[in-house]
C-alpha positions in Angstrom: 17.0 186.1 289.8 19.8 183.9 290.0 21.0 182.3 287.1 19.3 184.0 284.9 21.7 186.1 283.4 24.8 183.0 283.0 27.7 184.4 280.9 25.4 187.5 280.5 27.5 190.1 281.9 30.3 191.3 279.4 27.3 191.7 276.8 25.1 193.6 279.2 28.0 195.7 280.3 29.1 196.6 276.3 25.7 196.4 274.6 23.1 197.8 277.4 22.2 201.4 277.0 22.9 203.4 279.6 19.8 205.6 281.1 21.7 208.5 280.2 22.6 211.8 282.3 19.8 213.7 282.5 17.8 210.1 284.1 20.8 209.8 286.8 21.0 213.2 287.4 17.2 213.1 288.5 18.1 210.2 291.1 20.9 212.3 292.1 19.0 215.6 293.1 15.8 213.2 294.0 18.5 211.2 297.0 20.8 214.0 298.1 24.8 214.3 298.6 24.5 212.6 301.9 22.5 209.6 301.0 23.2 205.4 301.1 21.7 204.2 298.2 20.6 200.2 297.7 21.2 199.9 294.0 18.9 196.2 294.1 19.7 194.3 290.8 22.6 196.1 289.7 23.9 194.2 287.3 27.3 195.6 286.1 26.5 199.1 287.6 24.7 200.6 284.9 23.0 202.9 287.7 25.9 202.1 290.3 28.4 203.8 289.1 27.3 206.8 287.4 25.4 207.7 290.5 28.2 207.0 293.3 29.6 210.5 292.5 26.7 212.2 293.4 25.8 210.4 296.8 27.3 209.1 300.1 27.5 205.5 299.3 25.9 203.1 297.1 24.8 199.5 297.9 25.1 197.7 294.7 23.4 194.3 295.1 22.6 192.0 292.9 22.4 187.6 293.0 24.6 187.1 290.0 28.6 187.3 290.8 29.5 187.9 287.1 27.4 191.2 287.5 29.1 191.9 290.2 32.6 190.8 289.0 32.0 193.2 285.8 31.1 195.8 288.2 34.0 195.6 290.0 36.1 195.8 287.0 34.1 199.1 285.4 34.5 200.8 288.8 37.9 200.0 289.9 38.3 203.7 290.4 35.3 204.3 292.2 35.6 204.1 295.8 32.1 204.6 297.4 30.2 202.0 296.0 29.8 198.3 297.8 29.6 195.3 295.5 27.1 192.6 297.4 26.1 189.3 296.0 22.1 189.1 297.4 18.8 189.3 296.1 15.7 191.0 297.1 14.5 188.2 299.3 17.1 189.1 302.0 17.3 192.8 302.4 17.1 192.9 305.9 20.8 191.5 306.0 22.1 194.1 303.7 23.5 197.6 305.7 21.0 200.6 305.9 20.5 202.4 303.6 17.8 205.5 302.9 16.8 204.8 299.3 16.8 202.5 296.9 17.1 201.9 293.0 15.7 199.2 290.6 16.7 199.6 286.9 15.1 196.5 284.8 15.4 194.4 287.7 11.9 195.1 289.4 9.4 192.6 287.6 12.0 189.7 288.7 11.0 189.8 292.4 7.8 189.2 294.5 7.3 193.2 294.1 4.5 192.8 296.4 6.6 191.5 299.4 9.5 193.9 298.7 7.8 196.8 299.2 6.0 195.7 301.8 9.5 194.8 303.5 10.8 198.7 302.4 7.8 200.0 304.4 9.7 198.6 307.4 13.0 199.2 306.3 13.4 203.0 304.8 13.4 205.8 307.1 10.7 208.7 306.6 11.3 210.5 303.1 12.9 207.5 301.9 12.1 207.0 298.2 11.9 204.0 296.4 13.0 204.6 292.2 12.3 202.7 289.0 14.1 203.4 286.1 13.6 201.8 283.1 11.0 201.3 279.8 8.3 203.1 279.5 4.7 201.4 280.2 4.5 201.0 275.9 8.3 200.9 274.9 8.8 200.9 271.3 9.5 197.9 269.6 13.0 197.7 268.8 13.4 197.9 264.7 15.7 194.7 264.6 12.6 192.6 266.7 10.5 191.7 263.6 14.1 189.4 262.3 15.3 188.7 265.9 11.6 187.6 266.8 12.1 184.6 264.2 15.8 183.6 264.8 14.4 183.4 268.6 11.5 181.4 267.3 13.9 178.8 265.2 15.6 178.4 268.6 12.9 178.4 270.6 13.8 180.8 273.2 11.2 183.3 273.0 9.1 182.5 275.7 11.6 183.0 278.7 9.6 185.3 281.2 9.3 186.1 285.1 7.0 184.7 286.8 5.7 188.3 288.2 6.6 189.9 285.4 4.7 192.5 283.8 4.7 190.7 280.8 3.6 187.4 282.8 0.8 189.7 284.8 -0.5 192.0 283.0 0.3 194.2 285.9 2.5 197.8 285.2 5.2 198.8 288.1 3.0 201.7 288.3 -0.2 199.3 289.1 1.8 197.7 292.0 3.1 201.0 293.6 0.0 202.7 293.5 -1.5 200.2 295.9 1.6 199.6 298.1 3.0 201.9 300.8 4.7 203.7 298.2 1.9 204.9 296.4 2.9 209.0 296.1 4.1 208.5 292.0 6.1 210.8 290.2 7.6 209.8 286.7 9.4 212.2 284.5 10.6 210.8 280.4 13.6 211.1 279.4 15.0 210.3 275.5 18.2 209.9 273.9 19.3 208.0 270.6 21.3 205.3 270.2 23.1 204.2 267.2 23.8 199.9 266.4 25.7 198.1 264.0 25.5 194.4 263.7 27.8 193.3 266.4 26.1 195.6 268.7 22.7 194.4 267.9 24.1 190.8 268.0 25.8 191.7 271.6 22.7 193.2 272.9 20.9 189.6 272.3 23.3 187.8 274.5 22.7 190.3 277.2 19.1 189.6 277.5 18.1 186.8 280.2 16.1 184.2 277.4 19.3 184.5 275.2 22.0 184.6 277.1 24.9 181.9 276.9 24.2 179.6 279.4 20.8 179.2 278.3 22.3 178.8 275.1 24.8 176.6 276.0 26.6 175.4 272.8 24.4 176.8 270.6 25.7 180.5 270.9 27.6 180.3 268.2 24.7 178.6 265.9 22.9 181.4 267.4 24.7 184.1 266.8 25.4 183.6 263.1 21.6 182.8 262.6 21.2 186.4 264.0 23.9 187.5 262.0 22.1 186.1 258.7 18.9 187.0 259.6 20.0 190.9 260.2 21.9 191.2 257.0 18.7 190.0 255.0 16.7 192.1 256.5 18.8 195.6 257.0 21.9 194.6 254.6 23.8 198.1 255.6 23.2 197.3 258.9 22.8 200.7 260.8 20.1 201.3 263.2 19.4 203.8 265.3 17.0 204.0 267.9 15.1 206.7 270.5 15.5 204.9 274.0 12.5 206.6 276.1 13.4 206.1 280.1 10.8 207.0 283.0 12.3 207.5 286.3 9.9 207.1 288.8 9.9 208.2 291.8 7.4 206.7 295.0 6.6 207.6 298.1 4.7 207.5 301.3 2.1 209.2 300.9 1.8 212.6 303.3 -0.5 212.5 306.3 
């Protein structure tokens, strides 16, 4: 996961959609108020910050210092988050935790190795929670125009080696054959409105079009995106129904 999102942190914090209050409340009720929760691949605190008000402590772990710095800035008044520079290969070095949540990060990891290690580290009753898009997410309304721009800049093919896109193996399928095979899935949806700046900012939050990957092509990319989006939708107003899945995985009961 390291260095995949260079320069993306402020765009990620500002333009990525939240998971919505109902999804966070679902996690809070599952974990319990006295719990210590590991948010692995926390980014700028999309889950960690709202979850912290309902649990004892959140260990917010990410391999990108820029993401952690953005999270610390956003959570300056939240005392019960520990921001830790680390990743999924160093779980044993982390403070003890009772549950783990991963939002938009699980697919970047060696998923089976992580789950096997979590089976040793999580206490009885420990929950693995995956939060993010559903198995068949709806295409974003601006995607046809942006796909052409990404093709123009040759940034359309960057995927994680173990991602669902690369392997075809959805988190459900990985978890079903893991020690945490007792699965419970709940869907939540909310509407999000976007303007032109928001759609362009969103592109710079993605790994394949992060500023570090575009380098000195950031401004030309933004200009090309602006022209393509204006041509495709002159009012430059979009609305999307975002569907978020909260997938809870537990060890089967004997």
